[in-house]
N, C-alpha and C positions, 0 to 999 in steps of 0.2 A: 502494499501499501505503499499511497504517498505521506512524506514526511510535512508536517504542516512547519511555515515559514523557511521550506529550504526549497532553493533551487538547485534542481537535479543536473548533474554534470554529465547524464548518458542518459538517452530513452528509458524511462520506467516502466514497469507491467502495473496497469491500474485493475481493481475490481471494481465491478458494472453491477450494480442492483436488479436484477430483470424483474425477480420476483422478491415482491416484500411479505412481512408479515400483515398489513394492515389489507395485501390483497383478497387474506382469508383462504388462500390455498392450501388444502390437505392431499392433494395430488398433483402427479405432473405425468405431461408423455414429453418423450422424446424422442426421435428417430436420428439413428447417425445415417449420415448420406451413402451412397452406393462406389464413390470413385475415391475413397479416404477411407487408409484403416484407424480405427480407433480402438480405444483400450480402454478399461474400468476399473479405477481403484477404491477400496474402502477396506478398511479393518485387516491390513494389513494382506489383502489378498489382490490379485490383478489378475483380469481376461483381457483380451483379443476379442472383439466382436464380430459378430460376421456383418457384412453387407447390409446396410438398411434394416439393420436391428431395432424395433420400437421398444424401449423401453418405457413400463408404468410403473411409477414410485406412487405412494402410499404410504401416507402417516401413521404406524401402527405403535400405541401406546408413546414412549420415550425411543422409538427404533425408527428407519424407515426402510419397507420392505420392496423389495422388486423382487422380478424375475427374469432370469436368462436362459433360455430355451425351457427346458422343462424343470429348471431346478429354482427353487424361491430362495432367496437373499434377506437378510437383516442388516440392518448398518447403524449402531448405534450414535455412531460421530460423522462425519463429511465424507457423502459420495463424489469422486472425481471423472469425469469424463474428456476425455481429449484423443487429437490426433496423435498416432504414431509418429509421423513426420512435420516436421513445421514449415511452411511454408513461406518464403522472404515477404512476398506482398499477400493479396488478397484477389479473389476474382466473385463476380454476383454468384449469390446464392451458393457460396463455399462455406462449409458448419453442417452442424448439426438442428434439424429442426424442431422448434419446441413450439408445441401448440396454447393455442389460446392465453397469450401473455396479454395482458390488461395494460393498453393505451390511451393517455386522455386521463390516468389516474386522479379524479377530484376537478375535472375540467368537463366544459359541455361536449367537448368531442369524445367524450368517454367510450371505449371499446374492446373488445378482444380482438387481437391477429394472431395470424401464426407470424414466426420468426425464426429467422436461419443467422446461428450462432457462431462466429468462428472460435479457433482456440479453445481454452480450457471453459467447463461449465464445473460448478459447485454446488450440488447439494446438500443442504442442511435442515435440520429441525430446529425453530427458534419458539418457544412458547406455544407450543400444541401446534404451530403452522409449520410449514413450507417454504424455504425459501431458496431462491435461485441467485449464484452469483456467477458472471462473463470472467474470467480473468484473462487480460490479453495486452498485449506490447500497445503503448497510448499511441503511437500512427498510425497502427494499424484501427484501433476505435475512432481514430479522426475519419480516416477514409468514410467510416459508415455513418459518423456526426450529418456530416456536410448535407447528404442525400436524406437522409431520415429528418435533417431537420429542412431543407431545401428540395425542390424536383431536380430530376436528373437533365432538364429541360434549360437552368441556368445558365450564364456566359461562365466560362473558369474563373474571371475575375471577380465573382459572387462568390463561386465556394473557394477559393483562395481566402478570400476575407475572412469567410464564414469558419472558415479552420484556423485560423490565425485567431480568430476572436475567444472559438470555443476552446485551443490550447491555453490560451492565456489565462483563462477565466478557471479549467479544471488546475492547473499548475501555481494558479494564485490561491486557491485549495481553503478559502476563506472559512466557507458555511460549515464545510465537513459534517452535514446532518445525517448520514447514514452509517455515519466512523463507528460506531457503537455494534453495528450489522456487520462489521468487516468487509464495507464496502465505502470507495472513495464517492460516486459517486452514484444514483438511480437511474435508469434508462427512461425519464421521462420528463414533462417539462416544469417538474419541483426543481431538474438540475437542468439536462441536456437530454434532448430526444435521440434516443439509441437506438436502433431495431436491428442493428446487426449487417449482415451482406444481403438482409431482403431485397433493398434498393440498390442495392452499389451499383455505380458505374464506373465505367474508366475514366470519365470526368473528374469524379470525387477522388479516386485513387490518386490522379495527377494531382488534383489539390493539392494533398498531404504531401506527396512526393515533393513538389515544387516549393514547399513552403515547409520543409522537413526541420523543425528543432525550432522555428521562429514566434517569438511573442513578442507579446507589446510591454514596455516598460515605462515607469513613471519614475526618474530617480534610480535607484537600485533594487526596485520591487515590479514583480512581474503586474500588470494592471488586473484589476477584477475587472473583466471586459464581459459584461452584462448586456444580452441584448431582447431584442423582442421582434413579434411580427410585425408592427408597423406604428410608428409612434404619431401618423396621424397629423404629421406636418412641422413638430417640435420634438423635439428630444428632450429627455426629464432629467433633473438631478438624481442625483442617488441619493441624497437626504432626504427627498421628498417621499422619496418609497419607503426606504428600509431604516430602521436604525442604526447610529452611526457615524464618525465624522464625514465631512462633504471629500468626496474623490475629485481632485482637479481636472479629469478628463474626463468625467460626464459632466456637459453643462446642458441648460436651457440654452438651445440652439437649434434656429432653422435646417430644416432639413432640405438646403437648397444653396446656390454660391450666395445668396442675399438674403436679408429677409423681404418674406414678402410682403406687400403694399396692406393686405388684408389682417396682417399680423397686428393689433393693437392691443402693445403692454401695457399693464398685466393681463395675464388669461385670467388670476384670480377677482380680477371685475368681470361682474356678470353680463353688463353689455358687452364688453370687449368679446368675453367670450361668446355671445350670440353671436356675432359676427362674422369670429372666425368659424363658428362651427355651421352657419351657413352659407360658407363660401366654400368656394374649391380650388384653395391655391396652388399655384405652378411648385410644388414641390418634388422631389426627389421619388417621394414614395406615393405621389398624387396619379388620378386616372390620366391627367397629362401627358404623363412619360411610360406608364405602367396601366394601361387599359383593363379595368375589372373584369371584362369579358375574356382577357388574355390569363389571369392571373392561375387557373387550375393546372394547367402545367407545367408553373412552377413552383408550387406550394408542396409541401411536404404529403405525404400520401394520405394521413389518418386529419387532414385539414380539411374545413368545411368551405365547401362556395359560397359564396356571397360576396357582401359592401365591407369592405376594411377600411376603405379611407375613410369617409363617412356613412353613419346608420344611423336608425330611427327604432327603437324596439316599445309596444305597449305592453303592462301588464295590469290586470285586474286589479280593484281593489279588495276581491275574495283572494284570487291568486298570491297575491303580494301576502296579504296577512297569513294564509297557509302557509306558506313557505317559510317567512319569517317564525310561526311559531313550533316550525318544527327545526330551525337552526337556533334559536335564544330563548331564554325565559326573562322575565316570567311573560306570560300569555297574554297575547295583545287581540282585543273584540274588533278593531279597525284602527286605519293608521292616518291620519290625520296629515301629516308634513314629514318632508324628506327633505331637512334642508342642509345643503353642505356650509360648513364651518372654516371648512382650510383645502387650499390648493396649491401646488406646487405650479411653478413658471411655464410648462406645456397647459395648465387647465386642468391636468390630473385632480379628482378629489384625493384629500389624504384624511380627512378627518369629517363626519356627518353626524347630525341629531334625527333621531327617528321620532316622530310625536307622533302616540297613540292613545286611544284608552284602551283601559285595564280593563277587566271582567268584570268590574265596579261602576263602570263608565266613569272614572276618576283619569283626568290627563295625567301622561308621565310622558316622559323622555329616554329611550337609550340611544346614550354615547357611543358611534363606531367609530374605532381609532386609526385605521390604516386603510390604504389604496387596496389590499386585497380584501380585506372583510368589506368594503364597500361594495366588490366587484359581485364578492358571495352571496351577499345579503340583498343586493337588488332585484334577483331573478336567479330562480330555480338553476339555469343554465347555464352560470354565472355570467357576467355581462361581459365584453366583451373590451373593453377600456372604461378609467374611470375620469376620464375627459368627459364630461356628462354634463346636460342642464337638466331640469329634470322639472316638467311641465304638469300640471292635474286636467283632467277634463271632468265635471264643469272646472275652470280656471278660477274661480271662486268658492268652489260649495267645501263644508266645513270638513264631509267627508266625504273626498274625492271616489268617483266610480273609479276611473281611470289613470296611469300614471306612464306617462311620455319619458323615456328616453332619447334625447338627441345627443350622440357621441362621435368622436372620432377615434381612429384607430385601435389596433388590438394587440393587448398588454402593457407593459410596466411603461414603455417607452425609453428607457434608460441604456446608453450608449445605440449599439449598430442595431439601426431599423434593416430589418431584413427586403422588405421590398422596396424600401429606399435604398439600398444597399444592390437590388436588383435593379431599379432604374440606374443607377450610376453605373453600373457595368454593362447595361443595353445603349447606354450613350457612351461607350467605348473608354470608362475611366477605369485604370488599372487598380489591382487589389492593394496597393500600399497608399495610395490616393483617398480609396474608402476607407479602409481603417483608421487612418490619422484623421479624414472628415467625421468621423464619429466618436473618437478618443482623442481630442487634440490637447497638443503636448506629448504626446506620447510618442515613442520611439522604438523603433523595431530590431530586435538582435536573435542573432543563432544563437541558443544556450547550449546546444549537441549536435 
């Protein structure tokens, strides 16, 4: 695993969580490929597997049981499954097939997909659940991340920029959300989207090879290079979204060569925000540069087709109240108002008051304290972005019948805007200029 606060001098092996305890798995199905020799190790035993052997792992008390041929086995500790011969690079669909892996964990695009994973798979039991870890060299992981995050049709400059950001974010190793599970990162948007070689392309392999060991530095530290799908035209600052000190290379900045005339500052002013959200400024992530009817071929394979730059969503009083009562307590009888009390420089809300009537018809206020929780609470499908204005229908009703959200972008908006970087690459801008646009003041350095 990665060492916190250490810049590696050689390519590290990383551990990627594929199945987490919260996924609630008590069984797993894994099939080894036809074209590679695979071996299984557990409890001091080791076996070569026949091509295309399908293994079904099941939690049985304190052990994991499985069958090879006609024999049943049980392992109290971990089970490792790996190719006998390690290849220097990767090919599409290379590795073992793992069925029904969760994608979009905790998000509105949640679904189950089959993924093909290279290198070593580790099965463990943890608190009466199965977990699955993919251990592999960092650069092979990055080959897979680029087209897990974005589609294979993206230009080379975009895939290279995405790879540099992904490498930098991982090696900055700031959050360490899953370290207690023996994982450096997980496979989903909580960390970085990783679907193995399932959607691997020659272009994504080249993107990693062309940027091998290249990271973004600010001073002597690797940049915590966050990124999201669409900033909506203005990037957000780190400190508006997460706790912790400001990062000078994440700035409130137009996703354009110069500030669009529609951007009246600050966007914390509701009238300025209305002008901004009602307009379609000419930015790299806008439909002027990347028409939204072409986005499907560029986006990752688990993304939804739809509007990313500007969007409108409605939710009824009944549906919102039902959703809030599932997420928080005490119980709400009706929502009277949703009041944004703080915004970042891109207009993203990071504090909000929910004014409601309780079961005794008494007015109460629930305080929401983060951008993430605002998105989680405003809609059961997780709101695309918190850069949103909230209108009510009827407009002056004491108890509105409907809440209308008019918003911009998809995601937190900090750092690289993936659709904006796509727009830059479609205009012929190279990967170095792309990453330095999104992380101003940073420098590129090859560390191994």
